[in-house]
Each structure stands twice: as structure tokens, then as C-alpha cells.
N, C-alpha and C positions, 0 to 999 in steps of 0.2 A: 837763553840755560832751560834746560830738560827739568820738570820736577824733582825728581831724586838729586839732583846737583844741586838745584836752588835750596832744597833740604836741607842737605849735608853743607851747604855755604853757613845758612842761618844757623845750622848747629854748632859748627865749628867756630862762628864768630860770640855765640852766647858763650860755649866753652872759653875761650880765650878773654872774655869779659870776665866773668866770675870767677876763674880758676883759683885766684888767692882769696876767695873769701871761707871755703870751706877749708880746703886742702891744710890748711895752717891747725885745724882741728884733731886732725890725724898724728902732730907730733905733740899734743898738746904733753904729754907725761914728760918727753924729753924736756920741753921747755920749763914745765913747772920744777923739776931737779934743776935744771941751769941757772934760773933765778930765784930757787929756795923759798918759793911761795907756795900757798896754799891753791889748790886745783880752782876754787871758788874765784881767786883772786885771779889768778891766770886765766882762767874760763871766761873770767869779764875782760882782760886785755885783749885777747884773741877776738873774742867776739864783738871789741870794740867797733869793729866795719861797720856792723848796725848801726850805729849812732851817725856814722858817714853817708852810710846807704839811706837813711831816713831823712837827712838833711838834703843828700841829692835828689831824692824823690822830691821834698818839697819845692827845692830850688827849680828843676825842671817844672813842675805845677803850674810855677809861679811865672817864670821867665821862658818856657819853652816854646810858646809861640815865636820868639823871636830871634829861636837859637836857629840857625843852619843844623840838620840833623845830621850828614855825613859831616860835617867840618867839627860839629860838639862830640860825635862817637870817635873820630879821628885823634882829636887834640886829648880826649879822655884816655884814652888807652894810651898814649904814649907817655901822659904825665905818669901815668900810673906807675910806670916803672921805674921814676926818683924814689916815692917812700918804699917801694918793696926794697928798692938795692940799698936803702938807708938803714932798713931792718936787719939786712947782714952784719953791721957794726956792733951788734947785740947791745942797743942802749939800755939805760935805764928803765924801768918798770913804767913810769909814767909816760916816756919817751915813746917807748913800744907803743903802746895805747894811743898815743896820738897819731904817729904813724899809720896804724891798721883805721883810724877814723879817717886820714888823710885817703888811704887804699879806698874806704867804704864809699869816697865822696865822688874819686874817679869811676869807679865801677858803677856806682847808682847810674851818675849821669849817662854813661853811657848805655848804661840796660835802660833807663826811661825812653832815653831818646829811638833806639832801635826799635823798643817797641811801639813809641808813636808812628814812627817810620813804617811799620810792618802792617799798623792800623790804618794808614793813610793811603798806603801804595800796593796792598793787597785789594783782590777781590773780594767783594762779601762770600761767594763759594768757599776761597779758601782760607780765609782770616784763619778759624778757629784750627787749621792745618799747619798755617804759618806759626801759629803761639806753641803748639805742643812741638815743632819741631823745636824750635829757642828754648821753651822749656826740657827738649831732651838733650838739649847741648848743654843744661846749668845741671843734669842730671849726670849729664857723662864729666862735667868736670868735678862734681862728687866723688865719684868712682876716680877715674884716675889722678886727679889734681892729689887726692889723698896716698893714692898708691904712689905717684912721681915724691910727695914728700917724704913721707918713710920711708922709700928708698934710699935717697939721696943721704936724709939724714942719717942713715943707718949705714951708708958708706963713705958718707964726704962731711956731716957734719952738718949743723947748724943753721951756719952762714953761707955754705955753699947752697944752701938750699933756696935760699932769698935770692941771689943772684943767677939760678934758673928762673925764679921763676918771674923776674925781671926782665929776662930774654923773651919770654912767652908773651909778658905785658904787650913790647915790641912788634912780638911778630902777631899779635891782635891790632894792632896799627895799621900793619901793613899790608893783612887781610881786607881791611878796612877801605884801603886807599885803593885796592886792585878790583875789590867786589861791588862796593856800594855807589850806587849811581846819585850822581849830581841832580838836584831835584830844583824846581823852580820854588818862588817865596811859594808861602799857603796861601789858599784860594780867598779871594776876599769874604766869600759867605762864612768860613771859619774864623775872619777875624772880625765878625760884627756883634758879637757878644759883649762889648764892652772892656770892661779891665779883666785881668786875670783872677782878679776876684770874684768876678761877676760869674766865670766862666767855675769857679769851684762851689758855688753857692749854687747853681746848677745842679752841680754831681752832687751834693751833698743833699740838696733836698729831694736825692733818688733815693726813696727808702733801700732799692734792690742794690744799687750801688754802694751806698752806706753798708750794706749787709755783707757786701764784698769785699769791704774793705777789713770788716771785722775779721770775715773768715780768713783774708790774708794774714790778717795779725796773728789770730790761732794757728796758722797753720805752722808759720815758721816759730812760733810759742814752743809748739809741740815738738818740732822737728830739731832745734836748738837744742833743746833739754833732752832731746833722746842720744842724740850724735856729739853731742860734747860731754858727756859725763859717764856713759856706758864707759867711754877709753878708760876709765880711771878702775871700772868694774873688770875689764880686762884684763890689766896688768896686775891684778892686787890678785890674793891668793882667794878660789881655788882655781881660776885660769893661768895669771901669770904669763900670758904671752908675753914674746919680746916686739919691738920697734917694728922691725921688719914684718912679724907674724900680725902686727896690731893693721898695718897697711892692706895687708890680703884680705882681713877681716871685711874692706868694704867693696870686696867685690858681691857684697848683699846688694849694693847699687845695681847689680847687672839686670836682674830682672825688670826692674824700673827704664834702664836704656831701652828695652823693648817693646813695654807697655805703654809707655807716654807717650811714643807718636798715637796712639789710637787715640787717644781723650779726644781729638778734633770730631773721629768719626763717630765715636759713642755719644758725643753731643750731639750731633745731627739726628741720630737716631732714635735716641733716648729721651734726650731732654737734660738741660744743664741740672736741676734739682735731683734727678734719681742716679746722676752721674755722680755728684757729690755727695751725695748719701751712702753710696756702694764705697765712693774711696775712703771717706770716714770711719765706713763700717771697717771695711779692711785692714786699715790703721790701727784701730782699736784691738780688733782681734789677736795683733800681734803683741799687745800688751802682756800678758798672761806669761807668753812664753820668753819673753825678758829677763823674768823672775826666776825664771828654772835655774837647775844648777848645771846644766847640761849644756855645752858649748855649741852644739847643732840646734838646739832647741833655740837657745838666745838669737843666734843667729839668723835662724827662721823669722824669729818675732820680729829682728830689726828688717830684715828683708820686706815683712808686710807694711811695718809702717815708713817705709822708704818708699813702696811701691803707691800706698795709699793716700802719701802728702804731696807727692809728685802728681800724683792723676790729679786730684783736690787741688793743685796749684795751676797745673796748665787747666784745667777747667776754667778756676774763676780768672785769671790771666784773659782767657779770651773772650770771657763774657764783659769783661770791662772793656776792652776793644771793641766790641758790638755794642754794647749799651750807651757808651759814650759817643752821641751822633756828633758831638761839636767840641774841640779841643781835647783832641785825645790825647796829648802831652800832659794836658793837665791831667785826666782823670788816669792815665798811667803811672803820674807821677806821685798821686793824693794815695794811688793803692800801694806803690812801693815802700813809700814813705809810714803808710801802714803794716805792711809786711815786714819791714826790718824793725820798725818799732817791736814787733812781736817777736822777733828774734831777740834782741836785746833785753827785753821782759824778761822771758824765756833763758837765759844764760842770767841774767841778774837773781831772779826768783827762785828758778830752779837750782841754781848752784848754792844758794843758802839751804834751801830744802837737802839738797844732795850731804853739803855739809854736816849739816844738824842732825838730821833726823833719818838721811840712807836712801839708799838706790829703791827700794822699797815704794815709799811715801812719795819720791822723783817720779816715779811710774803714773802714781797713783794724779798726781798733778797733771801729766800727759795725758791720760785718762778725761780728766776735765776737758782740757783744752780742745781735745778732738770731740766729746762730745757736744761742746758748747758752736765748735764749727758747724758740726752736723745742723744745730738746732737754727743757727743762724741762714743757712739753705732753706729753710722754708721759706724764707721771706726774698728769694729772687724775682721771681716771678708771678708777683703779686697781682697783676691785671689780665691773668690769661693761665690756660692749662699747660703752653709748651714751653719748656728753655731753649729754644731758636730765637734767632736773630729778628724775628718779626715780632717776635713777643717782646722783646728786648727795646726795640724801636719806638712800638706801641706804647711802653710803660713811662719811657723817657719825653714822649711827646705829651703822654696822658699828665706828667707831672711839669712842663713848662704850658700847658693852657689848663693850670686849674683843677687838674684831676682828671678830666674825661678825656675820653680815646676818640678820635674823630672815625 
């Protein structure tokens, strides 16, 4: 398989894995009206997927070494279609929330196992690019998933939307069946670190990985806070846009589709920390624009937040894949658990801020999260001056050998 085709396949797999995660945000105003609840209540229900995502990440971190990668990804995507289809029945809000949690559990399991598969079956030189391709698929799902959801709801209604996405879930399973290779059991060297909890302790004892887990938490905290509650700003006066136009707004993700694949090359050239600092700076630069009364300025602000957070996510994800020299499934699971707990916290905390104090204070909270992410980035490479795989490997070895690098 050529490099371009392989990157496209990796990205398409990511797209079909997480397309349900954020697409529903584009129809939040319609769901809020249909259920007759507050934006914060509906925002929490829609983003309850992050609970399942966190649980799935922890499950893979705990049991990932015993799960066949291909079979786990395949089964997770096939099962995902079930709660997606059940959402079409428009159940009660508590049942809606539970089904979204079930969706998150399936998506996260497939996501974490795919990251582990890429880390285990990609050469050191190609790891960053492979992860960047996967995160690019994630970016594309944010754009085209939202566009599709908004268009389907506008023309066919809420129930039809969930049937369409259930079909996409099954399409993801079919893609995995034909493109993900069967692999032999994990090598004995990967199993030589005792119980899964031993691997957790190795990862959590690494200050660079701990910082990366915190960065993941803060990235999705800020992202969810931005792209959940800006919907309500856009449908209210003075913007007052309709549902179809709300979907078109998410072309703000298009620049991220172009920039995110460059993360691997940027890290190789400049290092992890400078790339993360730049990513967070770009996202922060967009925040004042999101308070503008001009729709064009607000959309530019959203585009900058998207470019910055997705670039940071691709960089952090790739760092985990390089730094975790043992049990990458556990490392990926812990990272994703932290990442999606950040999304849940962003939905809950910033939802209350939005309801009680308004959009301006909500944006301030987003800025604090991004600033903390940049601060944690200073800890990624404590044992050297480069953000490359060699420094990460030395840091992990130092952590495992009493703090001295051979």
C-alpha cells in the first residue's frame, strides 16, 4: 500500500470511528427544542459520550494487552451502530444520555486499539505521520460529520439523522475488515512487565507522560467548551442563523484538515514542546475574535481554535505513542481516558458558566484551560532539549532505572 493510500485509509478509519462524537453538537439547538431542556442539560447529555470514551480508554489500558487489535476494532464499530440506531427512537433524556455513553464506550475502544495498533506496527520514522493522519481523520469527522448531521436534520428530521450515522458505523466495520491486517499475538517482551497495573505505574511514574495526559484533558476541555456552546450564540440574536447554516459554519474546520497532517513533520523538525506552544498560542489568539459582534471575526476565531487544538492533539497523541516503550495500549488508553474526561468536564463546567454567566466568561474559562496546556508542555522533555523520539525514549528509560539515563 502506498504512503498516500495508507494515510488516507488511516484517516478514513478515524473518521468513521468518531463521526458520532461531535456531529450531534451541530444539532444541539434542535435537540434542545425537541426535549424542552436548557442548553447545559442538553449539552451534558450530548457530550455524555465522553464518559463512555473515558471508560473505554481505561478498559483498553487495563485489558488491552489481551485484546486482538483487529477483532476489537471491528467488533467495537459494529456494536456502535446499535446505540446509534436506538437514538432514532428519541428516548427520554436519561435514556438518551445512557445511549450516548454506550456510543462513547464503543468509539473509545476502537480509537484506543487503533492507536495501539499504529504504535506497534509503524516504524519509528513513520509513527508521528501515522498518528497525524489518524487525527486528521478526526478533524474531518468534526467538519463533515457536523455538515451531514445539520443537513439531514434540516431536510429529514432528527430520527433520520441517527439512522444515517448507524449506517456509517457499519461502514467503518467493513473498512476495518478489509484494511486492518491480522497480527500475531503481542511479543513476550511486551508482556514482561507484570500486571496491567504495573504498566500503568510505569506510565504514571513518567513525568512527561503525566504532563501529556494533563494536556489531553485540557485540549478537549477547551474544545468542547468552544464548539458546544458557540452553537447557542450563533442561533440567537444578533446572528440568528438557521440549522442548515449552522452546519455550514463548521467549514471553520477545513483549515485544520490541511494543517493537522503537518504535525508529524513539524515535531521532527522543531520538537514537541515548541510545536505545542505554538499550537496553544494559535488557539488562544482566536479567543478575542469569538467575542466579536461580527460573524466573520467569530468564524475566524473558531478556525484558529480548531487549528491550534487539533495540531496540539496530533502532537500529544504522537508523543504518547513514542514515549511509551512498553504496553502502548495501556498508554493510549490512559491518554484517551484523560482526554475525554477533559471533554466531560468542559461540557459540565463551561455549560454552567454559559448558563449562569454568559459567553464572555465561558471564553475566559477556555483561555485558562489553553494556557494551562501550554504550561504543562514545558514538562514534556525534562531529560533533554529535543522533542523527538530519542529524547522521549531516554526519558522513559531514565524513569524505569531510578532517574539516570545510561
